[in-house]
N, C-alpha and C positions, 0 to 999 in steps of 0.2 A: 472599594475594590482596589487592590494594588496593581501596579504595572504588570508584574508577571501573570497575575490572574487575568487581566485584560488580554494579554498576548495569547494565553492558552485558550481562553473561552472564545475569543473572536476568531482565532485560527481554526478552532474546532468547528465553529458554526460555518465559516467559509468553506472548509473541507466537506462538510455535510452537504452544503448547497452544490458544490462542484461535483461531488460523487453522485448525487441524485440526478443532476442534469446529465452527467455522463451516462448513468445507468439507463435513463429514459431514451437518450439518443442512441445508445448502443443497442438496446432492445428493439427499437423501431427500425434502425437502418443497417445493422450489421449482424446481430446475434443469430437471427433465424437464417439468414443467407449463409453464414458460416456453418451452422449445423447442417443445412441441406448439402453444402459442398462437402462436408466431412462424410456424410452418408453416401453421397455419390461416389467419392473417391474410394471409400471402403468397399462398396458393392462392386465397383469396376475392378478393383484389385483382386477380389475373390473370383469374379467372372473370368478375368484374364488368366488367373492361376488355374482355374478349372479347365480352361481351353488350352493350357499348355504354354501360353506366352508369358514366361516368367519375367522377361525384361519389362513388359508393359505392366505386369502385376506389381513389380517392385516400384516402378515409377508412380503408379496410382497410390500405392501404400505410403510412399515417401510424401506425396502430396497430402494424403490424409494426416500423416504425422505432423507436417508443418502447420496445417490448419488447426489441428488439435492443440498444438503448442500455443498458437496465436489465441485460440479460444480460452485456454487456461490462463494465459497472461492477462487478458482483458477482464475476465471474471475475477481473478485474484486481485488485480489493481482496484477494482470497484469495491470489493469486500474489505481490503486492507484500508483503503481511505476511509470507509465508513467506520470501521472499528477503531482506527487510530484517532479519528475525530472525536469519538466518544471518550476515549482515554484522555485526550487533551482537555475536554470539558470537565471530566471528573477530577483530574488533577488541578484544573483551574479552580474548581469549587472547594477543594481541600487544601489549596496552596497556603492559606494563612496558618495552617497547623504545622507547617514545616519550619524547622529552626534553621533558616538560611538568611544571610544578610541580603539587603535589597539588590546589590549588584550581582551576587551569586544567583539570586532568584531570577533576575532578568536574563542572565546568561543561560541558566537552565531552561527557562521558558523558551528562549530563542532557539536553543539547540533542539528541544523537543518539537517545536513548531516546524522548524526547517526540515528536520529528519522525517517527521510524519508526512510532510509534503513530498520530499524527494524519494523516499523508499518506493511507494506505489508508482510514482511517475517514472522511476527508473525501470520498474518491471514492465510498464506499458511501452516505454521507448525501446525495449529490447525486441519488439516485433519488427520494426522497420529498419531503415538504413542507419539509424542512430543507436544501434545495438551496443556499441562500445561505450558510449556516454551513458546509455541506460544501465549497463552493468556497474559503471562507476557510481552513478546516482543510487542504485540499489544497495551497493556495499556501504557507501558513505552514510546513506539514510539509516540502514539497519544498525550500523555501528553507533551512530548518533543516538538512536533510540535506546540501544542497550546502555550506553553510558548515561544518557539522560534519565532513564528509569532508575538506574542505580543511584544517581544523584538525588532523585525524588525519594527513594527508599531511605537513603542516608539522612535526608532532611527530616523525614518522618520519624526515624529511629532516634535522631538527636533531640527531638522535641520531648519535653517533659510529659509524663503521663496525665497530668491535670489539664493538658491542652495548651498550656502557655509555652510560647517559644522563648527560649532563653539560651544563654551560652553555657 
């Protein structure tokens, strides 16, 4: 197994472990409370609107919107980490078919591993006070994934049809 393959496969496994641990903790300690809060704010907003208190209705609906955004970010982070970890593992298993030099392969594997970690982490960080750094991580991670996946496609297209990697 080559160094790029080790980087991709081990990072993919680590991300699967982390996302599963996050998912269990999130489901046990946060998800259901968030959903109950969303329902309560939505119901309160409609009750206040039907009673004519539009200021209270808007406040409750704004609270619903904030909780809904938090919920989406948490669920999306969990899903993205899981899917990106599988992509890393699949790329790691097929990496020997890419026509890339060792240094290029290590660089590509590092970019993909770091990007697959940073993108969902950035989405998750956008919930709290670190929203600015979260947006930076999300953008940097997604750009890294785009360029990393383009590099992987290039390496696969550059390989000869008989499966041998050559120049």
